[in-house]
N, C-alpha and C positions, 0 to 999 in steps of 0.2 A: 716221501710216505702216502699211501696209498687213498684217495679221496673215500669215505663212509657215504651207501649210502643212505637214501632219505630215512628205507624203515631203518636204518641203524640210526641215526641221527636222532628219529621222534624216538626213538628207545633210548637215547641219552638224556631227549631232556626230559623223560617222564623218570629215569633214575635219578637224575638231577634234584625234577622238586619233591620224588618219594624220600634222597637226602636228608632236604632242606625241611621235607615236614616233618621229619623224627627231631632232628637236630635240632633245628631251632625253639620247639617247643622247648626241649629241656637245656641248652647251653645260653636262649635270650637270642636275640635278633643283634649282637655289637658284641655276644660271644662267641659268634662263630662266623669263622673266616672266610672269605671263595674258597681259597686253597684248600684248604678243611670238609667242603660240602663237598667240593668236587673231587679230592680225595677220594671220600666217603660214598659218591657214585661209581668209582675207579677211572677216572678222567682226568686228565689233564687239565693245573690251573688255566692254560691257554687256549683253551676249547667254552671256556664260558661267555663269553661274547658272541661266542658265535647264534647260541641258546637265548640270552636275555639281554637285554640292552644295558638293565645296570644291577645291583644288587635288591633295589626295590621290589624292580620285576619279580624279581624272582621271591621276595618274599610274601609275593603275591600272591603268587600259584602255591606257596609252600602251604601259607596261609589257606588256599582254596580246598588242595587236599588232604587241610588236615578234618577241619570240617565236614568234608564227603568221605574221608572215612567213620567219621564218627555218624553222621545221615546214616550211612550203610548195616552198623553198627546196633544201631536205636531201630531200623528196620526190620532187623534180626529176632531181636525182643521182642516185636511188633509182633510179629508172622510167627513165631517159638509159643507165645500164650496165646494167638489168635481166639476171640471171643470168652479170651477170661483178663478184662481188664483189670480183677484186682490186683487177679496175680502177678499182671503186666509192670502192673507201678511198684509190685515189693521187689521184684526178678529188676526194676530201672534201680529202684534206689539201695538196695543190701549189693547190687554191682558199684552202683558208685561212692559208696559210704566202705569197700572194700579196704583193710591197709594196704593188700599187689597193687591197686590205685594209686595210692601215697605216689608210689616206690617208677611207676607207668608213666613214668612224665613224658616219654617221645609218643607215648601210644597211649597216652589218654586222653581226660578230658582237653584239648583245646584252647577251650574261656578259662577257667584254670590255671593252663600253664602261660598262655600270650596277653590275660588282661595288661597284669604290670608291664608288661613292657610295650607293650599298647596305647597304655593309659601317659606314656610322657609326653611331652609337647612335640618334640618332635615326630610327633607318629599321627599328625590331626590329618596327613595328607590321605594319599591312596591308599597304605596301608591300615588304615584306621576301619576305611570304608568297606575295606574287607574282611575286614574284622567283623565292623556290624551286620556288616552284609550275612558273614559266618554265624553268627550269633540269633540273629531272626529266623534263620534259616533251618536250627537247632531247638526253639522255643518253637517253631509251628510242630515240630514232628513229636518235640512234646509231651502237647496238647494230648496228643495219642498217647503215649506213655503213661503217662501221671491221671489220667480218667479213671474214673472208678462204673462199677457196675446202671447205679444209677445214673450218673453227670459225669458230661460232657468237664474238662477241666478249662478252665479260663484261664487266655492270657495270661491274667492278673498272675492268676493263682501258681501258673508255673511260670512264670518272674519271681515271684516271691520264692519257690521250690530251689529256683535256679537261685536264685539267690544264697542261699540255706548254705545248699551243699560244693558251691564255689568256694561259699566262706570255709565253709568246714573243712573244703580239702586244704585248702592251697594256707589254715594254720597247722592244721596235721603237716603239712611237708616243712613249713615253718619251726616246728615242734619236734620232728624228726628226733625220734632217739631219749626222749625223755615219755614219762606217762602220760600224760596233756596230749601226745598227740594222735593216741587212739582215742579217748576222752572225746575229743572233739569229733570223730567221724561215727563213735558209738552216742553219741546224746542229737546229733542229725539224722542219722537213723533211726531213735527210734521215737523222735520228736514225728518226725514225716512217717512211719507206720504205724505211730497211736493215734492221729489223727484225725 
């Protein structure tokens, strides 16, 4: 079997991280095996340890990737609504509370997708540290998204808004298929847009 080039190896690593950043939020850290992750990346199970020392190392890289994707998404919203803070805020809140976000676990908010998994005792170490770093980076980005024409959003406002949005999304996912599922999203949207 021929050896892969450095460029191919680097691309394989990216493919593995991207596959993990989609599958882990959707199925949980323990819900995705290394063979399943490697298959999703189009690689054999045996190639895993050539890229990562452990599954924990991959989870950390996948966490970083999921948060980076979301930071870019937030930046895109800010650019599309440049110089219109009220429109930026409304667009962000409406997008976060839409019904399709409930179904987009793999590509949706990594905070909502991962927080229950990361809260487990066994995640106290490097995985939780990577999650916290990602959360803090999104809080910084959200201060721009949630500012209003006359007032920059404070860290406290951002955290309160984030708590409401994440809670509404998680409750909506947990009650999907029942009327209350849509009510959680609608109530959060209305409360934040009317505030």
